[in-house]
N, C-alpha and C positions, 0 to 999 in steps of 0.2 A: 172845864165848865163850872161856873159858879152855882152851887146848890141853892135852891130857893127855900124861903121860910126860916132862915137863920139870921139873927142879928149879927153874930160873929161870922165873918166870911170863912166858909169851908169850901173845899173843892172836891168834885166827884173824881174818883180815880179809876173807875171801871174801865177795863180795856175793851176797846171797840173791836169786834170780831173782824177778821179779814174777809174781804169780798172776793169771790172767785167766779170766773167765767168758765163754763164747761164747753168742750169742743169734741165733736165726733166726726170721723170721716169714714163712714161705712161704704161697703161695696154697693154699686148701683143696684144690684139685685137683692140687697138686704131687705127683709120684711120690716115694715114700719113699726109693727108691734115689738119686734126684737130690738130695734133701735131705741125706742122709748124705754123699754125695760132696762137696757144696758145703761142708758143715761140716768134713769131713776136710781140705779145701783151706784153709779158714779157720784150722784148727788148725795146719796146716803153715806158713801165713803167720805165725801168732802165734809159733811156735817159731823161725822164721827171724829174727824181730825180737828174739829173746832173752827171750821171756816164756813161761811155762808155762801151757797151758790145763788147767784142773782140772775144769770142769763145762760141760755144754751144756744150753741151754734152747731148746725149740722150741714155737711156738704157731702153729697154722694158722688164718689169718683170711681173710675175704673181701677185706679191705684193712687195712693197718696203721693203728693208732690215730693220729689226727692230732696228738695231744698228746704221747704217750710211746712211739709205735711199737708197744708191746705193750699188752695189756689190763691193767686195774687189778689183777686177781687174779694174773696172771703177774708183774706188776711187784713185787707184795708178796712173791711167792715168790722172785724174784731177790734182792730186798733182804735177805730173811732169810738166804739162803744166803751172800751176800756178807759180811754181818756175822759169820756163824758161821765161815766158812772163812778170813776175813781176806784176801779177794781185793782187789787194788789197782786192777783194770781190768775194765771190761765192754766187750766188742767185739761189734758188730752186723755181721751178714753182708750188710747193704745200706747204702745211703747214708741218713744222717739229715739232716733239715732243720735249719737253725740253731735254730729254736724247740724241736724235739725234743731236740736236743743239750743245750740249756740246761735243759729240764724234767727230763730224765733225770739230769743231773748234780745238780740240786737234790734229786731224790727219792732217789738212790742214794748220794750223797756220796762217789763215787769217780771216777776218770778214765774218761771215755766216749770210745770210738773207734768209727768205722764202717769199713767195708771199704776205702774210698778212702784215709782217713788212714793206715790200717795199711800199705797198699801204698806210699804216699808215704814213710812212715817207713823202709821197707825200701830204697826207692830212695835215700833220703838216706844210709843206711848203706853201700850198695854203690857209689854214684857216686864215681869216682876222678878223672876228668879235669875240667878247667875247664868244658868244654861240658856234660857230664852234671850236674855240681853246679849249674850255672846253670839247666839245664832243670828239675831237681827243685825248686830253690828257687822258681822261677816258679810251678810247679804248686802248691807249698805255699801261697804267698801268695794265689793265686787261690782256693784252697780256703778259706783263713782269712778272707778279706775280708768275706764276708757273715756270718761267725760271730764277729766281734770283740766284740760286746756282752757275751757271756757267757764267751768263751774266756780273756780275759786274767786275770780273777779265778781262773779254773780253773787256768791255767798258773802263776799266782803261788803257788797252794797246792800244786801238784804239781810238784816239781822233778825233772827228769831222767826217764829211763826211756823205754819204748816210746811213740811218738807225740810225743815232745818234741824230736826231733832237728831241726836247722835253725832256721828263723826264730823258732819259738815261744820257745825258751829265751833268745834274745838280745833280743827286742823286746817285753818284757812290757807296756810302757805305750804301745805303738804305736797311733796312731789311724788312721782310714781314709785321711786325706790322705797320711800318710807311707807307708802300705802301697801306695796307688795310685802314688805317686812311685817306690817301689821296683819295682813291677811294670813301669812304663814303662822304668826303667833296665835291668832284666833283659831285657826284650824287645829293647832296642837292643843289648845285649851279644850276645844270641842272633843278631841280624841280622849282626853282625860275624863271629861264629863260622860262621854259615851261608855268608857270602861266602867265608871261608877254606876251608870244606868244598867249595863249588862249584869253587873254584880247584883244589883237590886232585883233584876228580873229573874236571875238564877235562884235567888233566895225564895222565889215564889213557886218553885217546883212543887207539884202536888196539889195545886189549887187552880181552878178554872179562872180565866181572865176574860172580861167582857169590856168592849170599847164602844163608846158613843161616837158616831161619825155623822157627817151631814154637811149641807151647805151652811154658810155662815148665817147666824141670826134665825135659826129654825127652832130654837128652844132646847138645845142639848143640855145646857147648864141647869135649866129649870127642871128638866127630867132627872138629871143627876141628883139634884137636891131631893126630889120626891122619892127616888129609888133608894138613895143612901141615907136620907134624913140628915144630910150634911149641909153646910152653908157655903156653897160655891157661888162666886160672883156671877150674877146674871143681869143683863141689861139689854134694852132694846136698841142695841147698836151693833154694827158689824165688828167682828173679831173681839167680842167682849172677853173671850177666852183665848189666850195665846199659850199660856203654860199648860202642860199636861198635868192633870190632877188625878190621883189615884186614891180611891176610897175602899175600905172594907165594907162589904154588904152581906147581910144574911136574910134570905127570903125563904120562908117555910122551912127553917132550920137547915137551909142549903147555903153554904158560904161561897163567895167569889169576890174577886177584885174588879172594881168598876172604874174605868178611866174616861175622863172627858178630854177631848183633844181639840186642837185648833180647827175652826171651820174652813171648808173649802170654798172656793169662789171661781167664777169664770175668769180666765186669763190669769190664774194664780202664777206669779213669777216662778220660773223653773229654779232660779238660784235660791229662792226662799224654800222650796221643797227640799233642795239639796242641803241647805243649812239646817233645816229642822229634822234631819235624819233621826236623831235620837228620840225626838218627840214622836215622830211617825212610826218608830219601832213599836210603840205601844199598840198601834193598829196592826202592824205586820205580825206581831207575836200574840195577838188576841185569839182566843178560841171561838168567840162569838162577837159579831158586830150588831149593834143596834143602829140601823141607818134611819136617822130622823129626817122627816120631810115636812116642810111647811105647806100643807095642802091648800091653805087660803091664798097662796101666791098664784097668780094666773099662769106662771111659767114653771110650775113645780116639776113637771115632767122633764124639762130641760135641766133643772137643778139636779134631778136624780141622775141624769146622764153625765153631768159634770162631775159629780161625786164618784160615779162608777168609773169614769175615765181616769180620775186621779188615783183611785184605788188600784186600777190596772197599772198605772205608772209606778206605783210603789210596791207592786207585787202582792196585793191583798184582795184581789177581786173575787177569788174563788172561795172565800171563807163562808162558814155558816152565818146567815144573816137574818135578822128580823126587821122587816120594813115597818117603821113606826110613823104613821101619818099624824102629825100634830096640828094643833090650832083648828080643829073641826068647828069650834065655836065661832070662828071668824070666816068660815067658808060661805061664799055666796055664789049663786048660779049665774048672776049677772055681773060682768066685769067691764067697766068703762076703761078702755086701754089708754084713753087720753086724759083721764081725770087728773092724775097726779101732775102731768105736764102742764095743764092749764092752771093748776093751783100755784105752781112754781113760776111759770112764765106764760101769762095769758096771750102775749103777742109773739108767740114763737115763730121761727123763721118760715117763710113761705115755701122754702125748698123741702121742708119736712111736712108733708101733707098727711095728717093723721086721720084715721077713720073715726068718725064721731059716734057711730052706732055702738051699742053694747054687744059684747060677745056673750053668747049664751052657752053656759057650761052645763054638763050633766048634773043631776042632783047628787047629793052626798050618798044616797042609797044606791044610785046607779054606779057611782065610782067604787063603792065598797064591793058590789057584786062583780064588777069588771076586774078589779085588781085581785080580789080573792080567788077568782076563777083562773086567771092567766098567770099569776106569779108563782114561781117555783118556791120562793121563800115565804115563810109565814108573814102575814100582814095584820096589823091592828090599827084602829083609828082612835085617837085620844085627843084630849085637850089638857095640857099640863097646867095651863092657867086656871081652868075651871075644875080641875081634878076629875075629868070625865074619863072613864075606863082605865084609870090608873091601877086599880086593884087587878083588873084583867091583865094589864101589862105585867104587873109583878108576877102573877100566876104563870104567864107565858114564859117569862124569863127564867123563873124558878124551874119549870119543867125542862127547858132546854139545857140549863146548867146541870140539872140532875142527870139528864141523858149523857151529857159530855163527860161527867164523872164516871158513869158506867162504861163508856167507851174507852176513855183514856186511862182510867185507874180501876180496872175490873177487880172486884173483891175488896176494894178499899172504900169504905163508907165515908162520905163527906161529913166532917164535924163542924159544928157552928163555932167552935172555939178558934178564933183567929189571933190569939195572943202572940203566936210565933211570927205573925206578919205585921209589918209596920206600914201604916198608910203614909204616903209621901206625896209631896208636890214637886215635880221635876222641872 
């Protein structure tokens, strides 16, 4: 495009963002609010990957179509819109089988992604350390292996963009044997990284370890910065933290090691959990967990359950935990469950009938009383952004860490000198 206002011709070189269509096929009994929340999350994932979601399609079915995931009528509707709007990508909110992926690509003639590949793409974008990059690459190859038949012609035609990071753009003509060899090599590399991590963790014997856990984008990295006075990357995007970061912290002359770990999410790919074993070991081997929750989110209780289920999957559900409700400054008693959907797509599909009325939630004081009365674990309400109750959180963490020292290392006073320990980013 020719830039205006210049006598000498110059040309704008800004890259136009890809446009994506989002598709969900929930069960017929699925609650509308849950459908909207899941699609909101998929839209946020899409934006995090650098693509603009422009339209949502929802089709409630008893079970997804075995061939194309959506029904033939809905598929034709999607195809017409894709051609009309010039969309480059169609993203599904669930995993697609290899055959469904190939059939959809053949029918729609654009790039097809499912939720898993989208998450893997974001992880590839965010991973900075050698360990994290290897973990992501392994998960990508394990995802691609059963899909090789149709994917390579797909990748040959679609250069770059969301879903193309990592092995896809480098290995266009890779066959199964080479991919399996690469998977074996990556697993061996991860074993070496895991041994290094185990050695580092063994060197921490005699000091209490605390890990921040929670749903993605709940403010863990911001709290990490406040507690450790460190400069950990924090951003209002999903999976801003992929690498596990460990920092030395001293509160009230009580030292401990604090780690910030990857956020959990609904439908987190199993292969990604397996690949990130060494990172998740920070959680498994922690003495105390700070479970951070975004209380401003209308479905924060479901997020708590997703995190607890994931902790159960990795064998860390029974650890001493402090439940930290964050973002109290953003909490509202009125939640319009359709607001975000209307902002993104005012003329959403008729088959997704949203409730227009507001959902009324209990007041913040009522929530505080309720959770403090019924939870076995300690509970605190904070705002990391506005620095509300942060001193109280520091005091609570310091008390629990001191108690852990007394229980685990009786007769050994904790010293604030941590010179023997090296802070590392794994």
